[in-house]
C-alpha positions as a LaTeX table, in Angstrom:
\begin{tabular}{lrrr}
\hline
Residue & $x$ (\AA) & $y$ (\AA) & $z$ (\AA) \\
\hline
Gln1 & $-0.07$ & $-0.03$ & 0.12 \\
Val2 & 1.42 & 3.62 & $-1.11$ \\
Gln3 & 2.27 & 6.01 & 2.00 \\
Leu4 & 1.84 & 9.74 & 1.25 \\
Val5 & 3.58 & 11.83 & 3.66 \\
Glu6 & 2.54 & 15.64 & 3.59 \\
Ser7 & 4.91 & 18.48 & 5.34 \\
Gly8 & 5.57 & 22.19 & 5.06 \\
Gly9 & 2.44 & 23.59 & 6.65 \\
Gly10 & 2.27 & 26.19 & 9.49 \\
Leu11 & 1.46 & 29.30 & 11.03 \\
Val12 & 1.89 & 32.41 & 9.01 \\
Gln13 & 0.43 & 35.62 & 8.76 \\
Val14 & $-1.97$ & 37.08 & 6.04 \\
Gly15 & 0.10 & 37.34 & 2.96 \\
Gly16 & 2.66 & 35.21 & 3.64 \\
Ser17 & 3.74 & 32.13 & 1.35 \\
Leu18 & 4.67 & 28.62 & 2.00 \\
Arg19 & 5.44 & 25.20 & 0.06 \\
Leu20 & 3.87 & 22.11 & 1.13 \\
Ser21 & 5.71 & 18.64 & 0.00 \\
Cys22 & 3.88 & 15.23 & $-0.93$ \\
Thr23 & 6.24 & 12.56 & $-1.00$ \\
Val24 & 4.60 & 9.29 & $-1.93$ \\
Ser25 & 6.51 & 5.59 & $-0.66$ \\
Gly26 & 6.40 & 4.27 & $-4.82$ \\
Asn27 & 6.71 & 5.69 & $-8.14$ \\
Ile28 & 4.84 & 8.54 & $-9.40$ \\
Asn29 & 6.31 & 8.68 & $-12.77$ \\
Gly30 & 3.03 & 9.00 & $-15.09$ \\
Val31 & 0.86 & 9.82 & $-12.30$ \\
Tyr32 & $-1.75$ & 12.10 & $-12.06$ \\
Met33 & $-1.14$ & 13.78 & $-8.82$ \\
Ser34 & $-3.99$ & 16.31 & $-6.62$ \\
Trp35 & $-3.50$ & 18.57 & $-3.60$ \\
Tyr36 & $-6.22$ & 18.75 & $-2.03$ \\
Cys37 & $-7.74$ & 20.75 & 1.11 \\
Gln38 & $-10.27$ & 20.47 & 3.74 \\
Ser39 & $-11.67$ & 22.78 & 6.63 \\
Pro40 & $-13.42$ & 21.61 & 9.73 \\
Gly41 & $-17.15$ & 20.77 & 8.78 \\
Asp42 & $-16.38$ & 20.83 & 5.05 \\
Gln43 & $-15.75$ & 18.20 & 2.43 \\
Arg44 & $-12.38$ & 17.33 & 0.91 \\
Glu45 & $-11.66$ & 19.51 & $-2.28$ \\
Val46 & $-9.04$ & 19.54 & $-5.19$ \\
Val47 & $-7.04$ & 22.87 & $-5.28$ \\
Ala48 & $-4.82$ & 22.02 & $-7.85$ \\
Asp49 & $-3.62$ & 19.01 & $-10.10$ \\
Ile50 & $-0.97$ & 18.22 & $-12.46$ \\
Thr51 & $-0.35$ & 15.50 & $-15.13$ \\
Ser52 & 2.44 & 13.47 & $-15.80$ \\
Ser53 & 3.74 & 15.56 & $-18.30$ \\
Gly54 & 3.45 & 18.57 & $-15.70$ \\
Thr55 & 1.08 & 20.61 & $-16.71$ \\
Pro56 & $-0.65$ & 22.11 & $-13.57$ \\
Thr57 & $-4.40$ & 22.70 & $-13.31$ \\
Tyr58 & $-5.95$ & 25.25 & $-10.39$ \\
Ala59 & $-9.28$ & 25.42 & $-8.40$ \\
Leu60 & $-10.81$ & 28.83 & $-9.14$ \\
Ala61 & $-9.27$ & 30.53 & $-5.14$ \\
Ala62 & $-6.20$ & 28.57 & $-6.23$ \\
Lys63 & $-5.45$ & 30.80 & $-9.51$ \\
Gly64 & $-2.70$ & 33.31 & $-9.21$ \\
Arg65 & $-1.46$ & 32.00 & $-5.87$ \\
Phe66 & $-0.62$ & 29.06 & $-5.51$ \\
Thr67 & 1.87 & 26.41 & $-7.94$ \\
Ile68 & 2.02 & 22.69 & $-8.15$ \\
Ser69 & 4.80 & 21.28 & $-9.25$ \\
Arg70 & 6.38 & 17.98 & $-9.38$ \\
Asp71 & 9.61 & 15.71 & $-8.93$ \\
Asp72 & 9.49 & 12.41 & $-10.18$ \\
Ala73 & 12.84 & 11.55 & $-9.45$ \\
Glu74 & 12.07 & 12.06 & $-5.62$ \\
Asn75 & 8.12 & 10.95 & $-5.82$ \\
Thr76 & 7.05 & 14.28 & $-4.54$ \\
Val77 & 4.59 & 16.87 & $-5.45$ \\
Tyr78 & 4.92 & 20.45 & $-4.54$ \\
Leu79 & 2.06 & 23.30 & $-4.07$ \\
His80 & 3.76 & 26.75 & $-3.65$ \\
Met81 & 1.32 & 29.19 & $-1.78$ \\
Asp82 & 1.68 & 32.75 & $-2.19$ \\
Ser83 & $-0.39$ & 35.64 & $-0.43$ \\
Leu84 & $-2.12$ & 33.86 & 1.75 \\
Leu85 & $-5.43$ & 34.53 & 3.60 \\
Pro86 & $-7.13$ & 33.69 & 6.27 \\
Glu87 & $-9.83$ & 31.60 & 4.04 \\
Tyr88 & $-6.72$ & 29.43 & 3.13 \\
Thr89 & $-7.07$ & 27.59 & 6.40 \\
Ala90 & $-7.23$ & 24.14 & 6.13 \\
Val91 & $-5.61$ & 20.43 & 6.57 \\
Tyr92 & $-3.88$ & 19.89 & 2.96 \\
Tyr93 & $-3.53$ & 16.71 & 1.20 \\
Cys94 & $-2.36$ & 15.18 & $-1.64$ \\
Asn95 & $-3.43$ & 12.30 & $-3.60$ \\
Arg96 & $-3.30$ & 10.75 & $-6.96$ \\
Leu97 & $-6.23$ & 10.87 & $-9.51$ \\
Pro98 & $-7.97$ & 8.14 & $-9.36$ \\
Gln99 & $-7.10$ & 8.20 & $-5.45$ \\
Trp100 & $-5.70$ & 5.62 & $-3.90$ \\
Ser101 & $-7.52$ & 4.59 & $-0.90$ \\
Asn102 & $-5.29$ & 5.73 & 1.75 \\
Trp103 & $-4.40$ & 9.15 & 2.31 \\
Gly104 & $-1.20$ & 10.58 & 4.41 \\
Gln105 & $-2.01$ & 12.70 & 7.77 \\
Gly106 & $-2.03$ & 15.83 & 5.81 \\
Thr107 & $-0.73$ & 19.05 & 6.75 \\
Gln108 & $-2.05$ & 21.77 & 8.72 \\
Val109 & $-2.15$ & 25.29 & 7.38 \\
Thr110 & $-2.96$ & 28.13 & 9.43 \\
Ile111 & $-3.08$ & 32.07 & 8.16 \\
Ser112 & $-3.36$ & 34.21 & 11.27 \\
Ser113 & $-5.08$ & 37.74 & 10.60 \\
\hline
\end{tabular}
């Protein structure tokens, strides 16, 4: 069973930046990967996808602020987050599409005003 480990979250002020990392225990070469976020009481939702060739797509709220990238040699997917606002406070996860059945523990992002 693949293991996913998200890291890089933390507490930042409004306007700050973070870079999240997701390291997968298996080979992600050729795998379509996504970042998700989940706020308390809400469903998990996609914020950004990246194809196996590196083409990104973003949720509307993420456009212009988030950048997804990947390093297949390291089996790692990144999410660079800029100009953060309190509404981006959530736990962030990664997974593939279609999703693996298991999820990592996520990484908490908290934006303070």
